[in-house]
Structures are given as C-alpha cells and as structure tokens.
N, C-alpha and C positions, 0 to 999 in steps of 0.2 A: 504493500499500499504506500503511495506516495505521501510524503508529509505536506501539510498545508500550513504555510506560515501565517496565514490570516486566521485560521481555526486555533492555532497556538496562541497568537495574540489575543484573540477573542476569549480563550479560556482563562488567560491570566487576568484580563479585565474584569470578566464576570465574577470569578472566584474571589478576587481581591475586594471587589465591590460588596459582594455578599458579606465577607467578613467584617468590612468597615460598618455595613449597615446594621450588622448584629452587635456592634459595640457602641452604638449611639446612646444607649440607655443602660448603663452598667450598674451592677452592684458595687463594684470596686474598680477604680481606675488608678493604676500604679504608674508613675513617672520614674523611669530608670530601671534598666535590666541588669542590674549588678546582682551579686549573690543574695543580698537580702530582699530585694525586690522579687527576684524569681522565686525564691523559697516561700515568700508570703503569698504569691500567686498560686502556686501549686495547692498549698493547704486550703486555701479559699475555694479554689476551682473543684477540690475533691469533695468539698461540702455542698457543691451543686451551684455555687454563685457565678454569675455572669462577670468574668474578670478579663481585663485587657492591660497589657503593659505598653507604654509608649517610650521608645528609646531613641535618643537623639542621634546616636551613631549608627553606622552600618552594621557593626559587630555588637554582640551581647557580652555580658560577663563583668563589665566595670573593671575594677582593679584586679580581679581574681585571675583573669587571663595570664597576666605577667608574673604571677607569684611574687617574689621578692627581687627587685631590680632585674627583671626579665629572666631570673632563674625559675622556670615555669614548674615549681612545686609550691604547694601551700602547706601550711602547718595548722593543726587544730588541736585543741586540748581534749580531754576526755569527753567532756559535755558536748562539745562541737561534733565529735566523732558520731554520736547518735544520729545526728541529722544526715551525715554522709552515708551511714548505714541505710537509714530510711530511703535514701534515693538510690541505693545500689552502687555508690562510688567506692571503689577499692581504696583501702588506706593501709599503710604500714606503720607499725610502732617504731618510733624513734628511741624512746626510753619510756619510762612508767607514766610520764605525763603527756607526752606530746605523740602526735600521729602525722604522718605526711601523706599527702595525696597529689596525684598529677593535676596540675591546675587546668590543662586542656580538658582532660576527662571530666573533672568535676564541674567545670563550666557548661560543657556540651550535655552531659548527662542531666543536669539539673534543669537546663533549658528544654530538653527533649521530654523530660518527665512532666514539666509544666505544660508544655503543648499538648502532650497526650492526655493531660487531665481536663484539657478543655480551654486552657488560657489562650486568648488572642494576642499574639506578639505582633507588634508594629515597630519595625526599625526605621531609621531616617525620618522620624517624626518628632518635632520638638513641641513642647509645651510653652506657649507664649504668654499665656494668661489664664486665670481661673474664673469660673462662674461662681458668683456669690448671691445668695438670697436670704434676706432676713438675718444677716449676720453670720451666715453658714456657707461654707464651701460646698457646692453641689454639682461641680463639673469642671472640665477643662476646655481651654481654647487651644487648638492644635494646628500646626502648619508643617510643611515639609522642612526638614533640616536644611537642605540647599537654599530654600528661600530665605531662611533666617541668616544663613552664612554670608550670602551674597547681598543681603540688605535689599532684596526686591520688594516693592510694595504690592504684595498679594494678600488679600483678605484670607483669614483663617476659617476654620470650621469649629463646630462645638459638639463635645460630647457631654452627657449628663451622667453623674454617678452619685450614688448614695454615699459613698466615702471615697477619698482620694489618700494615696499613700505617696508621700515624698521619699523616694529611694535614690535621690540624684547625688548622694555622697557628701563630700566635703563642701560642695557648692550650694547646697540647700536651695535649688533653683525655685521649687514651688513656694517655700516658705518666704523667699526673698520677694516674690511677687506681692504676696499678701501684705508683707511689711511695707513695701514701697508705695503700693497703690491703694491700700485700704485704710491706712492710718489708724488701725485699731490695735489693741493690745494682743499679743500673743499669749499662749498659756505658760509662759516662761517667767522666772522672778522678776526680770526687768520689764517684760512686755514686749522685748525685742529679741532678735536672734543674739544669743549670748556669744556665740563665736567659738570656734575649735581651738584648743590648746595644744601645745607640743606634745610630742610622742611620749607616753607613758603607758606601756602595755598592760601592766598589771592592774592598773585603775581603769583604763579604758575599756578592757574586755568586759568588766563588770557593769560599768555605767552605760556601755552601749545597750545593754539589755534593759537596765533601769530607765534609760531615756526614751525608750521606745514607747511612745504613748501619743495621745492627742496633743498637737500644737496649736490648734485653732479649731473652732467647731467645724467638724466634718473632715478634718485632715489630720493623719497621723504621720509621724516620722519613724523611719527604721535605718539601721545600719549607721554609717558614718553621718548621714543627715541627723540622726538622733543626737549624737554627741555635739556636733556643730550648732544645733538648735539650741540645746540645754546647756552648753558651755563646758563640755569635758574634753578629755584628751583624745588624740588619735592613737590607733593601735599598731600601726605598721602592718607587716606581712603575717598576721595570724587572723584566721578567718572564722574561728568557732563563734565569736561573738556576734559576727554578721550573720551567720547561719541561724543561730538561736534568736537573734533579733527578728528576722523574718518570720520565724515561727511564732514569736509572741505577738507580733502585730497582727498576724492572721488570727490568732486566737481572741485578741481584743476586739476586732472588728467583727468576727463570727458572733461573739456575744452581743454585741450591738445589734447586728442584723436580725438575729433571732428574736430580739424584743420588738422589732420593728416590722414584723412580717404583715404584709397586706397594705402597708403605706406606700405612697407613691414617692418618687425622688424629690418632688418639689414640696413634699409636706414637712 
C-alpha cells in the first residue's frame, strides 16, 4: 500500500486536536513536566481525574535528565526509592542510605507510566497567564513556546481547571504571574514569593515535602517550586524529595476533589 502524506498529516492534526479539546476543562492542570509534576500527574490520573501537563520545552524531565552536572545518574534516599519502585524504575544500592538510578530510564519510565495512566502531555506549550475568578485560580492561559520565545504578538488560548500545580522548579513561573498581576497576598509568611536559598541538601529534602501545599487559592506548588515559593533551600542532585513532593501534592488535591464532587470548575 502506498503511503499518503496528506492522510499522515490529517491524522496528526485530528488526533492532536482531539487531545487538546479533551484538555479544555480539566480537573488538574500541571505546569512543568519535571519529576514532581509527572509523578503528581500519574497518581491523579490513576484516581480517574482529567489531568494535563503543559511543558515549555520540547523535552520532558526538567533537571532529572542531566543527573548531576550531566552525569546522568540520580540519587534517591530510602523514602524516595519507594516511588521509583512504584513506577518500576530499576535502582541500585550505593550504601545503606542511598540508591542510584539511571536518569534517562527514570525520566522516560515515569513519563510513559503517566501517559499510560491517562495524563495528556503537551510539550512546546507555555503558560503565559492564569485565569482567576473570585480570588481563585481556575485555569491557565497557554500559547506555543516558539511564540513566547520569538516575541510574536499571537493571542493565546484558555483551559479551565479545578486546580493548578506549579511544577516549574526554581523559577516558580505560575506563582510569579499571580504575584505580578493580581497584587494579592500569597499563602506565604510575607504574602510574596519568599525566594530560594542556597544549597543545603539535608534541610531542603525535608522542606520540599513540607512546602508542598496550596500557595494561593486553587494553586499548589510542588518540587523546587515549593521551596522557592515558601523560602527554603535547594537540594541539588538528589531526587527523592522531588518524587515524594509529587506524590504528596497529588494526595492533597485528591482530598480536595473528593470533597467537591459534582461542582463545576467555575463554582
């Protein structure tokens, strides 16, 4: 059978359009396809929620792709190994406390499992604004990343979501938009982004999980975005806290969604 380039093009356009249409009214919209964002998406999708991730870059994985300084191995502590085991990522004991895993395997397996669980993954799409109603975030304003990068004046599109997760890492992209545009207090001690402190692994691994919580009505922070928003340290090339943070934010939002069953996004 001869291949038909028009049919191939038509298939891509139709299938992508179907996926995008199914993501216009989400239970959870996640910005950033790093480890914590992908882990959160997986656990939420397994609960049956309509979940999508919007990633600015062409590739997924955030900082996990590169391990430490492009030595593509990651380290997790005992608690973090449980998440790797849950996804079926192979790990090797380094000593009694630490385990190593291949960064490429960890990234691709977690992404694949999230997609297979029903997560809609959109790469090359940037979040440029948020939708706010009655003092609560209820959606995202999105555009193609090349549009953002080239500064073209192209109007964006909108997706609605019951909850949004900022998983953008050190830069806290979603929270920055809220702080800059809304002029309202965040749920932080100062009411503003507290800012990320220098590397201190022992403290940062714990506070990454502690700071995984709601930062403004309707929006939660996870991973490094949690520490940067609430003012703790960065943790460097250890990823257990990132994985556990993704699990925690999924649990927190699941509890909220269970209590809101039957309500519309705008309520």
